N, C-alpha and C positions, 0 to 999 in steps of 0.2 A: 929169763924168759921175757920176751919183749911184747907178746900179745897182751893188749889191755883187757881188763875185766870190767864187767858192767854190773852195777847195783841198780836195780829198777825200783823207783820210788812211788809208783802209781797208787799203791795201797796205803801210803802214809803221807809223805811230804807233798806230793803232787796235789792230792785233794785237800790237804790242809792249807796249801797256798792258794788254791783257786776257788774252792767251794766251802771254806770254813770247816773242813774235816767232816763233811756230811755224807760221805759214801757209806752205804750200809753193807753189812756182812753178806746179805742176800744178793748184793750186786757184785760181790767179789767171787763168790763160790762158783758160778757157772763158767768162769774163764780160768779158774785156778789151775786146773789140770793141764791145760795147754801151756800156761805160763811156766809150769814146772818143767816142761820139756824143751824150753828155748835154749837153756844153757847159761842163764844168768849166774854171776858170782854169788849174788844174794838178792833177796827181795826185802825191802824195808816195809814192814807191815804193821808196826806197833810202836807205842811210845809217842813222844811229842804231845800233841793235843788230842790224840785219838782216844785215850782213856777217859778223859773228862767228857768229851763229846758223846761217846757211846752212852754214858750214864745220863748226861744232862739233856740231850736232845733226841737220841735215837732209842731210848729205853732198851739198850743192849748191855749185856754183861761183857766188858772188854776181855775178861779172862776166857769166856766162852768163845769169843771171836778168835782169839789166839789158838785155842784148842781145835776149832773147826778148820782154820787155815793150815795148821800143822798136819792134819789128816790129809789135806789136799796136796801138800808139797812133800813128795817122797825124795826128790833129788836135789832140791835147792835149799840153801841155808836161809833162815829167816832172821831178820835183823830188826833191832829197835833202837830208838833214841832215848837216852836217859840224861836228865839234867843234874848229874852228880848227886850231891847231898839234897837237892830239891826234888829228886826223883821225877815225878810227872806233875808235881804241884808247883807252888810259887813261893815256898818258904823252905827252910832247912828242917830236915827230919832227923830224929836220933839215929845213931848207928844201928840199933837193933832193928828198927823199921827198914832202914836201907838194906841191910844184909838179907833180911827175910824177903823183901820185895825182889831183890836180884835172884835169890834162890828160887822163888816161885815162878818168876819170869822164865827161867831156864827150864824148870820142871814142866812148864806148860808148853814149851816148844821153841823158845828163842835160842839161836845158835851164836849170834854176834850182838854184843851190846856196845853201842857207840856212846861214850860218856864224855860230857863236856861241862865246863863251868863258865858262867857268864862273864866272870872276871879273869878267867885263865889262872885262878888260884888253885894250884894242884892239890892243896890240902883238902879241897872240897870234892875231889874225885877219887881220893885215896881209898876210902871204904868201898865204893862201888867197884873199883878196879880189882881190889883184893877179893871181894866176894865173887865177882865174875870168874876170876881164876880158880877160886876155891871150889866152885860148883861146876867147873868144867866147860865153860863157854869161852868164846873168843872175846877178849877185852880190847876194844879199840878206843884209844885216847883221841879226843877231838880238840883241836885248837880253834878257838873262836877268832876268826880273822877280822881285823879292822885296820884302819889307816889312821895314824896320828904321828906327831913328831917323835914319839918314843916307840912306836910299833914298827920296827924295821926288821930286815931279814935276820939280823943277829939275835934279836929278841925271840923270834919264832924258832930259830935253830936251837937256842938254849932251852926253850920250852920242850921241844921234841926230844932233846937229849935227856932231860929230866923224866919225861914220860917213859922213854925206853928203859931208864934205870928203875922205874916203878914196876916194870914187867908187862907193859902193854904188848899186844900181839900185832898191832898195826896202828898207824897214825892217820887221822883225817884232818885235812885243812878245811875247816867248815866256814864257808863264806856265805853267811845267811842273807847278806844284803845284795849280792851280785856286784861287788866292788873290786874283786880281785881281777886285775887287768892281765892281759896275756904275757907281757914281758916280765913284770914282777913275779908272776906265777912260775915262769920258766926259771928265773933266778932262784926263787925260793925252793922249788923242788930239787934243782941241781945242788944247792947247798945242803939241803936235808939229806940227800943221797950220799953225801960225803961223810956224814957223821952218824946216821942211824942205819940199822940193817933190816928193820921191819918194813913191810909194805906201806906205801903211801897212797892214800885215797884222796880224791878231790871232790868236794861238794860245793856247788854254787847254784845260783838262781839266775834266770834269764832276764831279770827285772830291768837291767840297764842295757841289755842287748849284746853283751860282749862275751858271755860265758862259753859259747862254742869255741871261739878263738882261744880263750883262756885254757880250755880243756886240751886243745890241740898242742899248744906250747908246753903245757904241763906233761902231756904224754911223751912228747919228744924229749923232755928233760928227764924222763924216767918214772913218771907217776904210774902206779900199778893198776889202779881201779878208779873209775869215774862214776858219779851218780847221774842217772838220766831218768826221764819220765816218758812213757809211751806218748806219741805225738798228739793224740786228741786231748790229753791233759798235760802236755809239756809246754815249754816256753812261757812267756809272760812272767808272772811272779813264781812260777814253778821251775823245775830243772830243765836244762836243754833237752830237746826231744830225742828219744832213743834212736829211732830209725835213721834220721838224717845224720846223727852223730856217728853211728856205725858205718853208714854209707860213705861218710867223709874219710874213713880210715881204709876204705877199699883200695887194694893195690899196694898197701904198705905192710911192713912187718908187724904193725900194731893191730891189724884187723882181728877182732875177737872171734872165738869159736862159738858162734851162735847160729841158730836156725832162723835165717832171715825171712824165709817164706812163711814160717809159722808166726813170726812176729807181725807180718802183714795181716794175717787172719785175726790175730789178737787186737790189732789196731782197729779193725772194723767193728769189733765188739765195743770198744771204748768210744768209737765215734757215735754209736747209737746212745750210749750213756751220756756223752757230752751233749747231744741234742736234747736229751731229757732234762739235763741240768739247766740248759739254756731256757727251755720252755717253762720249767718250774721256777725260774728266777734265781736259782742257786748260783749259777755261773753268770757273773757280770762281765761283759766283754771288755770292760775297762782294765781288768786284771791281766788281760792278754796283750795289752799294749806295752811297748818299750817306754820306760820313763827315765830319761837321761838325768833328771833331778837326783836320782839315786846316787850318781857319782858325785854330785855337788854337795848333797847334805848327808850322804851315807845312811839314809833312812831306809830300812827294809820296807817292802811293799805293804805288808800287814800293818806296820806301824803308821804308814801314811794314811791308810783308811781309818785306823783307830783315832788318829789326831783329828781327822775331818769329822768323825762322828762325835767326838768330845766337843768340838767347836759348835757343831750343829745343835747339840742339846742345850748349849748356852746361848744360841742365837748369835754366834760370833764368827760365822763362816768367813766373813770379810777379813778376819785376822789370820787366815791360813798361812799366807806367805810370811807374815811376821813371826808366826810360831816356827815355821820351817827354819827361819834364820836364827831363831833363839835356841833350837836344838843343839847345834854344834857348840854354842857358848855354854850351855848347861853341861854338856858332855865334858868340855874342858874343865869346868869348875869341879866336876865329879871325878877327875883324874883319868879321863879318856877311857871309860869302860866300853867294850864292844857292845853294839846295840842289838842284843839278843835277850830273850826272856830270862829273868825279869827286868834286866836293866833298860831294855827298850821302852817298856811301859813306864818305868820310873822316870827316865829322862824326858820322855814325851809328855807325861802328865805335868811334870815340873815346868817344862817350857810353856805349856798351855796356861798354867797358873800365873807364871811370871808375866805373860802378855796380858791376860784378862785382868789381873789385879792392878796392872800399871806400875807395879813395883816388884823387883826381883826378890824372891824368897820371902815375900810377905806371908805367903801361905805355903806350907811344906807338908806333904802327906807323911804318915807314919813310916811307910816303907822307905822313903828317902832318908828320913831321920835315922832309921835303923842302919841303913847303908853307910851313912856318914859315921855312925857309932862303931862301925867295923863288924856288924852282925851278919853281913853277907860275905865278907872276905876282904882281901887286901886290894885296894885300887892300884892300877899300874903306876900311877904317879900320886904321891901323897896329896890329900886335899888341903888347900891353903888354910892358914889360921883364920883369915878373913871370912871365907865361905863357911868353915866349920862353926865359927862363933855365930854367924847369922842363922845357921840351921839348928845347932844343938847347944849354943852357949858355951859354958865351960865344962860340959860333961866329959867324963873320961872316955877315951877311945879304946875299944877292945882290940888287941893285936893278935890274939890266939886264933886257933881254928874254931869257927863259930859253933860247930856241932859239939865241941867239948863242953858247952854250956847246957846241953840238953840231956835230961835224964831219960833212961829207957822207958818206952811208952807202950810196947806191944800188949803186955798183960792188962794194962788199964783200958786200952781200946777193946780188947777181947771181952772184958767184963761189961763195958758200956753197951755192947750190941749183942750180948749172948742170946737174946731171944730171936734174933734175926739170922744168926749164922747158919748157912747151909753148906759152906765150904771154907777151908782155911783162908782162902784168898779174900773173903769178905772183910776180914779184919784189916787187910791192907787197903782195900777200896775205901773203907770208912776212915782209915788214918789219913788218906790223901784228900778226900773230899767228903767230910762228915755229913753236911746237910744234903748234898746231892745224893750221896750213897744211901742215906736213910729213906729219902723219897723213892729211890729205885727199889730198895728192899721191901718197902711197904707195897709197892705195886706188884712185885714178884710174889709176895706172900698172899695178896688178895687174889691174884690170878691162880695161884696154886690151889687155893681152897674154894675157888669160885665165889668170892665175896665181892661186895661192892666197895671199891677202894675209896669211895668218898666218905664212907662211914668210919672215920678215924677219930680217936679221942686226942686230947692235947699231948698225950705221951706217945703218939704215933702207933698205938696198938690198933689192930684191925678187929672189928666186931662183926659177927655174922648178921645178915639181914633177919 
């Protein structure tokens, strides 16, 4: 079948990329029923940074958001993004936590789980993939796309073959930086189609301004699904806009089976939301611009703004260009990791330290040390002895699967928050974000009993007025 399918990202990656994941559930529900009737292959609605942001900034229960959206979508599959053994956090979690999290995600309404690892170390997605299959959802393996002397088409083809042998139901080329160019995309999809039988999905960002053309060449080479975002929250650091992308396929055999008129109505709803975000200051027009530096430095849009804020806090904004030039050097020293969470933060912060300190690797964060120790997984290229010694001296490097070092933790977490548990999912929320979760649980408890949430003792217990 040659008709391309569309995964709409407006409820997850689009607002994560443009407004720091601040869209509220109450802003999603009014348009959900119409979106369910468009004919999308899937809607990406959960995962990534949505979980953390719901708790930390919106005072929402992310599990409740998922349940509410599930009720609204009777015809469309719901999709989430999972960072493999990192789940939705920034470190590795034990297998019992990973399996339970996947199980509960599916029970609460997720149909498709897209699983990736920042290093493309497939040992780090194994448990998530197996759990997704075990509990009856669609397991999509995602390849973190990057460019380096060692990341060639052959490298990605071998990864895809390994993923298929692990039992994935589809494979996504996940281009988080918007650096996948049209002709390399065409070659990559063509070569993948020769060796794997599962559907191929393409995910990119419009940061560098080329993703539309990349999608077209990928579709012509046989890509089955593309990720887009409804136009008011599309382009810029988000995905290519949905309506123009579909219109571009008009008159071809690839034109998708979608209700375009309904899509136009939905677009009007998001236009009003976009205007609200602009007036609230949530949406900065800078993120809607094309930044060709993305192709030069391979730095995702979110990482660029993060680097700038780090330098601002140190009063060193004048060092921005110098830091941008240092990023590729650190990345090479670190074995060419793809710049995606948590590696983008790690490489970016190290580049800032190297420039500000005036000496490379004089100061190294613990996360970077743990990465060099092998506690995040295997780098694409081994880290040189020189860099290793600068960072961790003569310490032993761990070469196994990082999660094998972790003991089961679920029962421990359950015991620690037993007085706050209102649903099984609370234990997982706490496992991922302990401090943020406790703050949310306290507010929830106070609200439930009509108490003043400011009257809390040092053990976070709520006392009545």
